[in-house]
C-alpha positions in Angstrom: 93.7 167.7 -19.2 90.4 169.3 -20.4 89.7 166.2 -22.6 90.6 163.9 -20.0 88.5 165.9 -17.4 85.4 165.9 -20.0 85.6 162.0 -20.6 86.1 161.3 -17.1 82.7 163.3 -16.5 80.9 161.5 -19.3 82.0 158.2 -17.9 80.8 159.0 -14.4 77.4 160.0 -15.8 77.1 156.9 -18.1 78.1 154.8 -14.8 75.5 156.4 -12.9 72.8 156.0 -15.5 73.5 152.3 -15.8 73.5 151.9 -11.9 70.0 153.6 -11.9 68.9 151.5 -14.9 70.0 148.2 -13.2 68.6 149.1 -9.7 65.8 146.7 -9.0 62.3 148.6 -8.4 59.1 147.8 -7.0 56.0 148.8 -9.3 52.4 148.9 -8.9 49.9 147.8 -11.5 46.0 148.3 -11.3 45.0 146.3 -14.3 41.7 147.4 -15.8 38.9 144.8 -16.5 36.2 144.5 -19.0 34.1 142.5 -16.6 31.2 145.1 -15.8 30.6 143.1 -12.5 34.3 143.8 -11.5 34.8 147.3 -12.6 33.5 149.0 -9.6 36.1 147.2 -7.5 38.9 147.9 -10.0 37.9 151.6 -9.6 37.6 151.7 -6.0 41.0 149.9 -5.6 42.7 152.3 -8.1 40.9 155.5 -6.6 42.1 154.7 -3.0 45.5 153.6 -4.2 45.3 150.5 -2.1 48.6 148.8 -2.9 50.8 152.0 -1.8 51.1 150.9 1.8 52.4 147.6 1.0 54.7 149.3 -1.8 56.1 151.4 0.7 56.8 148.4 3.0 58.5 146.7 -0.1 60.6 149.9 -0.9 62.3 149.2 2.3 64.1 146.2 1.1 67.1 145.5 -1.3 65.6 143.5 -3.8 67.7 141.6 -6.1 65.4 141.9 -9.1 62.1 143.9 -9.7 58.9 143.2 -8.0 55.3 143.6 -9.3 52.4 144.2 -7.0 49.3 143.8 -9.2 45.5 143.8 -9.0 43.7 142.0 -11.9 40.7 139.8 -12.7 41.8 136.3 -12.1 38.4 133.9 -12.3 39.0 133.0 -8.8 38.5 134.5 -5.1 42.7 134.7 -4.2 45.3 136.6 -3.5 48.9 135.5 -4.0 52.6 135.4 -4.6 54.3 133.9 -7.4 57.5 132.3 -6.7 59.9 132.6 -9.7 57.7 135.3 -11.4 58.7 138.1 -8.9 55.1 139.4 -8.6 52.2 139.5 -6.1 48.5 139.5 -7.3 45.4 140.3 -5.6 42.3 139.3 -7.5 39.3 141.7 -8.1 37.3 138.6 -7.1 38.6 138.6 -3.5 37.9 142.5 -3.0 34.4 141.8 -4.3 33.9 139.2 -1.7 35.3 141.4 1.0 33.5 144.3 -0.1 30.0 142.8 -0.3 30.4 141.3 3.1 31.2 144.8 4.4 28.1 146.0 2.9 26.0 143.2 4.2 27.3 143.2 7.7 28.6 146.7 8.4 25.5 148.7 7.1 24.9 150.2 10.5 28.0 152.2 9.9 28.5 155.0 7.5 29.8 154.8 4.0 33.1 156.4 5.1 33.6 153.9 7.9 32.6 151.1 5.4 35.1 152.1 2.6 37.8 152.4 5.1 37.5 148.6 6.2 37.3 147.6 2.6 40.5 149.6 2.0 42.4 148.8 5.1 41.5 144.8 4.7 43.3 144.9 1.4 46.4 146.8 3.0 46.9 143.9 5.5 46.1 141.2 2.9 48.8 142.4 0.6 51.3 143.0 3.4 50.4 139.2 4.3 51.5 138.3 0.6 54.4 140.4 0.3 55.4 138.5 3.5 55.5 135.2 1.6 57.7 136.9 -1.3 60.1 138.2 1.6 60.3 134.7 2.9 61.0 133.0 -0.4 63.2 135.7 -1.9 65.4 136.4 0.9 65.4 132.7 1.9 64.3 133.5 5.3 64.5 130.1 7.5 60.8 129.5 9.1 59.8 126.9 11.9 56.3 126.0 11.8 53.5 127.3 9.7 54.3 129.9 6.8 50.9 131.5 6.9 51.2 132.2 10.5 54.6 133.4 10.1 53.1 135.8 7.2 50.3 137.2 9.3 53.1 138.1 11.9 55.2 139.8 9.5 52.4 141.7 8.3 51.3 142.7 11.7 55.1 143.8 12.6 55.2 146.2 9.8 51.8 147.5 10.5 52.6 147.9 14.2 55.9 149.6 13.5 54.2 152.5 11.2 54.5 155.1 14.3 51.1 156.4 13.3 48.6 154.9 15.9 45.3 156.0 14.0 46.7 154.4 10.9 47.6 151.1 12.5 44.1 151.1 14.1 42.5 151.4 11.1 44.5 148.6 9.5 44.0 146.3 12.3 40.2 147.0 11.9 40.4 146.0 8.5 42.3 142.8 9.0 39.7 142.0 11.9 37.0 142.1 9.2 38.9 140.1 6.8 39.6 137.4 9.5 35.8 137.5 10.6 34.0 138.2 7.4 33.1 134.5 6.7 31.7 134.1 10.2 29.1 136.6 11.3 28.4 134.7 14.6 32.0 134.7 15.8 32.4 132.0 18.6 29.8 129.8 17.5 31.7 126.7 16.5 28.7 124.9 15.0 30.1 125.8 11.4 33.2 123.9 11.9 33.9 121.0 9.3 36.5 118.6 9.1 38.1 120.9 6.0 38.1 123.9 8.2 41.0 122.2 10.5 42.7 120.6 7.9 43.1 123.8 5.7 46.8 125.4 5.3 45.5 128.4 7.0 44.8 128.5 10.8 41.2 129.4 11.8 40.5 133.0 11.3 39.4 133.4 14.7 43.2 132.3 15.8 44.6 134.8 13.4 42.5 137.5 14.8 43.2 136.9 18.5 47.1 136.6 17.5 46.5 140.3 16.1 45.0 141.5 19.3 48.0 139.9 21.2 50.6 141.6 19.2 48.6 145.0 19.3 48.4 144.6 23.3 52.0 143.9 23.8 53.1 146.9 21.1 50.9 149.4 23.0 50.2 147.9 26.5 48.6 151.2 27.8 46.6 152.0 24.8 45.3 148.5 24.3 44.7 147.9 27.8 41.0 148.1 27.1 41.2 144.7 25.3 41.8 143.0 28.7 39.7 145.4 30.7 36.9 144.7 28.4 37.4 141.0 28.1 38.1 141.1 24.5 41.3 139.6 25.0 41.6 136.8 27.7 44.0 137.6 30.6 45.5 134.0 30.2 46.3 134.8 26.6 47.3 138.5 27.5 50.0 137.1 30.0 52.0 135.6 27.2 51.8 138.5 24.7 54.7 140.7 25.7 56.9 137.2 25.2 55.2 136.7 21.9 55.8 140.3 20.4 59.5 140.0 21.8 59.9 136.8 19.9 58.3 138.4 16.7 60.6 141.5 16.8 63.7 139.7 17.6 63.0 137.3 14.5 62.3 140.0 12.1 65.3 142.1 13.4 67.7 139.2 13.0 66.3 137.7 9.8 64.4 140.3 7.8 65.8 143.8 8.6 69.4 142.8 7.3 67.8 142.9 3.8 66.6 146.7 4.4 68.1 149.4 2.2 70.7 151.3 4.2 69.7 154.9 4.6 71.7 157.3 2.5 74.0 159.5 4.1 73.1 163.1 4.4 74.9 165.4 2.5 77.1 168.0 4.7 
């Protein structure tokens, strides 16, 4: 009997170890660069642990395989999800572009504020790319443009954080990410044919979509958007329905792939 109990215990332990080893994981990698021009951006991202918020969102899901979130030198200004490779990469080159524009356009703010904008731009950007991975890996059906859907998904996870101050900072980072290429927001003289043919919607459209979701999610706290005419009343009237549609879509299509909460031990 003792031998049987002993063997049962050993088998139980081995099964537990096997399950733990087999369980898919979400990992973060800040890949060093030898490029002296990019080293400051690598160091900033690593110091601020800028992938942590996206990793926390990713860890809510029951992934069928391991998922890697990585920052690295790419020789291009980009951030991307790689279908079939189970990884999302943000290039140091795109962060360099963001950081340089923050310093050039927000010099009237202190360094702490500028650093928060840089960090939170990345938080939004990586959640956007994570959304592409969610759509692909879990085969989420989409009707319409995937880039708009990825923005909406990223905003849903941001606005469901429960910490208003954190949400506000991420939205400010997203705002700058959208507006960084157009210092004279509202001036349509910059538009070229290619602007309208790009797979991504206009940055200004993405910005107002963000305001709309924030206004619908927190109508009292965000009422100033309409009062100060930052969000036109004509658009604001539709925002509650847009947020309702987004919430319903996420709850029906995405949340079923969340990990089930572990039952508390009595």
